[in-house]
N, C-alpha and C positions, 0 to 999 in steps of 0.2 A: 127849774131848768129852763134852758132856753129852747125854744121849739125850731123844728125845721121848717125853714119859709115853704118848702112844697107842699108841707102840710096844710097851710093856709090859703095860699093862693087859689087853688081850685075851688074852694068856696066864694072867694071874691068873684070867680068868673062867673059862678051861678047866679049870683045877684045882679052883676052887671049885665047878664042877657036880656033881663026884664026890661031895658031901657032901650030906646031907638037910638042907634049909632048916629053921631052928630049933633045930638040933642044938647042942651045946656045941663039939662037933669042928668044925661049920661055922663058927660065930663065932670061934673061936681062929684056924682056918687063913685065915679071910678077913682078921683083922687082920694075922697074921703076913705074908700076901703082900703085902698094901699096904705095909708098912713095907720089906720087900725090894725093892717096885715103886719105892718114894720113893728108897731108899737107892741103886738102879741108875740113876735119873735123874740123882741128883746127881753121882755120882762117874764118870759115863759108862759106867754098864752092866754094870761087872764082876760085879756081886752078883748078876744076874738069870739069866747062865749061858744056856745053850741057846743058840747061834749065831743068827744074825738080826738083826732090829731095825733099824728105820729110824735113819739118821744124822741129826743135827740138820741143821736147815736152813742153808744156807751163808748167810755175812754177806753184805748187799748192800754191794759196794764203793761206797764215797761219792767221787764226783769232787772232787779239790780245786785250787783255782788255783794255778798257781806262784806262790810267795814272789817279791815284786819286789826285787831286788839292792838291797843298801845303797848309796845313792848318794854318801856323806859322802865327805868326803877321808880318805884312810888316817891321816893324822896326827889328825885330829879322833875318828876311830874310836878310836886309841890313848889320847888324851887323856880321851876319856868312859868306858875301861874302866879308866883309873887308872893306864897304863902309863906311865912316865919319857919323856920324848924324847931323853935321853941327850945325847950330845956333838954331835949333827947342828947342822951351821951352814949359814946359806946364804951365797950368794956374798958378799965381802966382809968375813966374820966376824960378821955381825950374826945373833943366835940367834933362833930361831923367836918370834913375839908372837902375843898373842890377837887383836889385830885382824886379823892376817893370815888368821889360820882364820876370823874373821868375814866376811871379804872372799869367802874360797873357798866359805863355806857359801850364797853367793848363786848360785853355779855349780850346785848340787845339781839343781835341775830340768832341767839341759840333759846330765846325765848318761845314757847309754844308747844305743839305737839307734832311728833316727826314718827313716821316709821323707817326701819332699817333692814337692810341685808348685810350679812358679813361671813367671814371666813375665820376658822381659828387654828392652830397648831398647837397639839398637847406636848410635843417635843421638836426640838429644832428639825428633825428628820422626817417627822411624819407627814402623811398625806392631809391636806386642808380639808377641813369639814364645814359645810354651810350652816349658818343660822339666820333667823329673822325675828324681829318683834316690833315693839313699839316704844317711844322714849317721850317722856314731857318735861319740860322745865320751866319753873315758875318762881317767881320772886317769892321769897319768905321772911317772916319776921319781920315786917316793915321796911323789907328790901335790903336787910343786912345781909341776908343770903340768898342765893340761887339754890332753889331745891330741884334736884335732879335725880328723876326715876325713870329706870327703863327695864322691860320685861323682854325677856328671851323665850319665845314659844317653844311648844314642841310636847312631848310626852310627859317630860318632867319641867314646867316652866320654872323660870328663875327670876326674881325680880332682886334689883339693886337700887339702895336708895343712897343719896349722898347730899350734902351739903357744902356748898362753896362760899366763900367770902374773902376779901381781900383785908389782910392784915397790915394795916397802915404803919404800924411802929416797925414791922419787920420788912415792910415794903416788898411783899410777895402774897401771892394766892396760896389759900390753904383750904383743903377739903379733907371731909371724912366719910367714907363710904361702907356700907354695910349691905350682907348680901342675904335674902330670904334663907339660905339655907344655913346660916348661922355659923357655918365655917371659915368666912372670908371676913377680914376687916382691915381696911386700907386707911392710911393717912398720908396725904399726898400734899406737896409743897412746890410752888414753881412760877413762873412768869410768862406773859407774852413776849413775843420777839421785838425788839424795839424797832424794827423798819416797818413791819405791816401792821403789827398790832392784832393779827388773825390768827398766829398760832400758839397756843398756850400748852408749853412743855411742863410737867409735873413730875416728880421724882417720887416712889412711894416704896414703902416697906410694908408688905402684905404679911399679916399673922393668920395662921391657920391651924386648926386642930391637927389636921391631917400633918402637919409639917412641924418639926422640931425648931427649925432653923427657917425663920422668916425669909421670905425671897425679896431681891430687889426688884425693882419695877419702874419703867419708864412710861408714861402715858402722854399721848399728845391729840389735842383737840386742835384741827384745824377748819377754820370758817372759811369756806369755799366761796358762798355769796349769802345772800340774806335769807335763803330757803334751803340750804345745804351744809353739812359739815360731814368731816371725818373723825373716826375716834380711832386710835391705833395704840397697842400695848406691846412693849417687850419685856422680857425677863433676862435678867444678867445671868450668864455663865459663870460661875467664880472661877471653876477650873482654868479657863481660856480667857476670862475677862472679856468677853464679847458679848454683845447683847442679840439675842433672837426674836423673831418676831412672833408674840404669842395670840394676836387677833387683830383684826381690821374691819371695820364697819363704815358703811357710808349711810346717814340719815337724810332722809328729803322730808322737807316741811307737809302737813296736812292742812289744807286750805279751810277755814271757817266755813262749815257747813259742808263739807265735802263728805262722802260716804266710801272712802278707799279703803279698798281691802288690804289685809295685810299682804306683804310681797310674800312670793312664793320661796320655796327653799324649805331645807330641814332645819332642825334646830340643834344647839348644843351650848354649853358654857362659854362664856367669852372670857376665860381668864380670870374670873373672881370679880367683876365688876371694874 
């Protein structure tokens, strides 16, 4: 490790003081000692001999913010790296197409961990109730699906898990969701808007053991930016033909390494996932 010049030069001065100023010996010794001091500073002090000497000041550690995980689809990553997809085939024997990867790229802002707060209404005329929770989205089954899992906190926590994929033959998104209560199951189909590609609207029919007649639902995910999205659900009133808002939530990304606490608020079920 390089030594601080200040730790070497004082010893040079002690030795030089033994010579008479102005003499040839003085000048020669001074020049020689300065060269030795410089060499000792550059190579870590080995040439200066005689123990002691201050060590170089430690380097100041610089805090580095954690790198963000790559949110791209695993197949897109391999494509960008020039790797071959090989013989992998989708269901029905159809090979992977570029337009399918383009569709999956629209999901990248949704990949990661989020916390959310929201409100729900059990009836059109009911007072809203607040809820909160955590949401995690990640690529699954080699990128064919986006696995979505969210938990609503409270005295009776509820977790819903869904698998979202792009069905190329039907040119639409499809998802199946299940609730930890075991009473709600939904199949959803829909597409992103053609203008911004940031609003995914999916129609659903929810089947529940508590309902003899499945409910018609509309679910909308809107990507606000790379770190925020909203999720809103409506239920169809079959008597009036009108949609009423069942729940809405706003999810914000939890950055890598953050220890963010869950957002405040009460908890209740969010319309069956």
